[in-house]
C-alpha positions as CSV (number, residue, x, y, z in Angstrom):
1,M,-0.5,0.1,0.3
2,E,1.2,3.3,-0.9
3,V,0.3,6.4,1.1
4,K,0.5,10.0,0.1
5,V,-0.7,13.3,1.1
6,L,-2.5,15.9,0.1
7,R,-2.1,19.2,1.9
8,L,-5.3,21.6,0.1
9,D,-5.2,25.1,0.5
10,H,-1.4,25.6,0.8
11,R,-0.7,29.7,1.0
12,R,3.0,31.0,0.7
13,V,3.0,33.7,2.4
14,R,1.2,32.0,6.0
15,D,1.6,28.6,5.6
16,A,5.3,28.3,4.7
17,R,6.3,26.7,8.1
18,I,2.9,24.3,8.8
19,T,3.3,22.9,5.2
20,T,7.1,22.2,5.2
21,H,6.6,20.7,8.4
22,V,3.3,18.8,7.0
23,C,6.2,17.3,4.0
24,L,8.9,16.5,6.9
25,T,6.0,14.5,8.9
26,A,4.8,12.5,5.7
27,R,8.0,11.7,4.7
28,A,10.0,10.6,8.3
29,L,6.2,8.7,8.5
30,G,5.7,6.3,5.4
31,A,4.0,8.8,2.9
32,S,5.8,8.2,-0.3
33,G,4.9,11.9,-1.5
34,V,2.9,15.0,-1.0
35,F,0.6,17.4,-3.3
36,L,0.7,20.4,-2.5
37,S,-2.4,22.8,-4.0
38,G,-3.1,26.4,-3.1
39,D,0.0,28.2,-3.8
40,H,2.6,27.2,-6.5
41,D,5.4,27.6,-4.1
42,K,8.7,26.1,-5.1
43,K,11.3,27.1,-2.5
44,L,8.7,25.7,-0.2
45,M,9.2,22.5,-2.9
46,E,13.1,23.3,-3.2
47,N,13.6,22.9,0.3
48,V,11.7,19.8,1.0
49,Q,12.9,18.1,-2.2
50,D,16.8,19.5,-0.4
51,V,15.7,17.2,2.4
52,V,15.2,14.1,0.7
53,K,18.8,14.6,-0.9
54,R,20.8,15.0,1.2
55,W,18.5,13.0,4.3
56,G,18.1,10.0,1.7
57,G,14.6,8.2,0.4
58,N,12.2,8.1,-2.2
59,F,10.0,11.8,-1.7
60,Q,8.6,13.5,-3.9
61,V,6.9,16.5,-3.9
62,E,4.7,17.3,-6.2
63,Y,2.2,20.5,-6.8
64,R,-1.4,20.1,-7.9
65,K,-3.7,23.4,-9.7
66,N,-7.0,20.9,-9.6
67,W,-6.7,19.1,-6.3
68,G,-10.7,18.2,-7.2
69,N,-9.4,16.1,-10.5
70,L,-7.0,14.6,-8.2
71,L,-9.3,13.5,-6.2
72,E,-11.0,11.7,-9.0
73,E,-8.0,10.5,-10.6
74,W,-6.9,8.4,-7.5
75,K,-10.1,6.7,-6.6
76,N,-10.1,6.1,-10.5
77,K,-6.6,3.9,-10.5
78,G,-8.3,1.9,-7.7
79,G,-7.3,4.2,-4.4
80,E,-8.6,5.0,-1.5
81,I,-9.2,8.8,0.2
82,V,-8.7,9.1,4.2
83,H,-9.4,12.7,5.2
84,L,-8.4,13.8,8.3
85,T,-10.8,15.9,10.2
86,M,-12.6,17.2,13.9
87,Y,-15.7,15.9,12.7
88,G,-14.9,12.6,12.0
89,E,-15.1,8.6,12.6
90,Q,-12.5,8.5,16.6
91,V,-9.1,7.9,14.7
92,Q,-8.4,5.2,17.4
93,D,-12.4,2.9,15.6
94,V,-11.3,2.6,12.0
95,T,-8.0,3.1,11.4
96,P,-8.2,-1.0,11.7
97,Q,-10.7,-0.7,8.6
98,I,-7.8,1.6,6.5
99,R,-5.4,-1.2,7.2
100,S,-6.8,-4.1,6.2
101,S,-6.8,-2.5,2.9
102,P,-5.0,-3.1,1.1
103,R,-5.2,-0.4,-1.9
104,D,-3.0,3.3,-2.0
105,K,-4.6,5.7,0.5
106,L,-4.2,9.4,0.0
107,V,-4.1,11.5,2.9
108,V,-6.5,15.1,2.8
109,V,-4.9,17.2,5.6
110,G,-6.8,21.1,4.8
111,G,-6.3,24.6,4.8
112,S,-8.0,27.2,5.8
113,R,-11.4,25.5,4.5
114,V,-12.0,22.7,3.9
115,P,-15.1,22.2,0.9
116,S,-17.9,19.6,1.6
117,K,-16.6,17.9,-1.7
118,V,-13.9,16.5,0.0
119,Y,-15.9,14.9,2.5
120,Q,-18.0,13.8,0.4
121,E,-15.2,11.8,-1.9
122,A,-13.6,10.6,0.7
123,D,-13.6,7.0,1.3
124,W,-13.0,7.6,5.4
125,N,-13.3,11.1,6.8
126,V,-10.9,10.5,9.7
127,S,-11.7,12.2,12.4
128,V,-8.3,12.8,15.5
129,T,-10.1,14.2,18.3
130,T,-12.9,16.3,18.5
131,Q,-10.3,18.9,19.5
132,P,-9.0,21.8,17.4
133,H,-5.9,20.7,16.5
134,S,-2.4,20.8,14.0
135,E,-2.8,18.5,10.0
136,V,0.7,18.2,11.0
137,S,-0.4,16.0,14.4
138,S,-3.0,14.7,12.9
139,L,-1.2,13.2,10.3
140,A,1.3,11.8,12.4
141,I,-0.8,10.1,14.8
142,F,-2.7,8.8,11.7
143,L,0.1,7.1,10.4
144,H,1.9,5.9,13.5
145,M,-1.2,4.0,13.9
146,L,-1.7,2.7,10.2
147,Y,1.2,1.7,9.9
148,E,1.0,0.9,14.0
149,G,4.4,1.8,14.5
150,K,6.9,0.0,12.3
151,E,7.4,4.0,10.3
152,L,10.0,4.3,13.4
153,N,11.8,1.6,11.9
154,M,12.7,2.8,8.7
155,E,15.8,3.5,7.1
156,F,16.3,5.5,4.5
157,E,19.0,4.7,1.6
158,D,21.0,7.2,-0.4
159,G,21.1,10.0,2.0
160,N,24.1,12.1,2.7
161,M,23.8,12.3,6.7
162,K,22.4,10.0,9.1
163,V,22.1,10.7,12.7
164,I,23.4,7.7,15.1
165,P,20.7,7.5,18.4
166,S,23.1,8.9,21.5
167,A,21.7,9.3,24.7
168,N,24.2,12.3,24.9
169,G,24.8,15.5,22.3
170,K,24.1,15.2,18.8
171,N,26.0,12.4,16.8
172,V,25.5,11.9,13.0
173,V,27.3,10.3,10.0
174,M,28.3,11.9,6.9
175,N,28.3,10.2,3.6
176,S,30.5,12.0,0.8
177,K,29.7,11.5,-2.6
178,E,32.7,12.5,-4.6
179,D,30.8,10.6,-8.3
180,K,28.3,7.9,-7.6
181,N,31.0,5.9,-9.0
182,D,33.2,5.8,-5.9
183,S,32.7,5.0,-2.3
184,L,31.2,7.3,0.3
185,D,33.5,8.1,3.2
186,E,31.9,8.7,5.8
187,K,33.0,11.1,8.5
188,K,31.7,11.2,11.9
189,I,30.7,14.5,13.7
190,T,29.7,14.4,17.1
191,R,28.5,17.4,19.2
192,D,28.2,17.7,22.6
193,E,25.4,20.1,23.7
């Protein structure tokens, strides 16, 4: 099952930080990509792709002006739509059913105001609490429950940087590549803070 995220109504000036966090959360917790709608924000997309280049993985960010067509295309290809909202079925109740379907998932997270078409097109409207909070936290909790915590052990291939878990300080391994055919030179950076 492939999981991608649709971020509705990105506003370049107002939402750059939160949309970046949606992308980073999606990547870190197992989604294979994000579709952005709203303002076309080339800089944000380049920044996320730079993270992928440095830290690894095969995560993609794409811009889709017409998100309505994306919902139709997704369903026509056999995929399912999960809309994260405070008004849906409770995440703890419905996630096992979502997980049991092997079909690809498009997880929709809102922007300023979610149109009723999203609620209607969604296979599942999923509530992560019934209280106002962030689309970033909703996405993180949903992906964690969907993958049953297995996403926490994911390895990201082809990155130039990797954190080595440590009880104290920061341990990062830097892989430098002069040429793709050359072997990797590992350099360990340790910072105590």
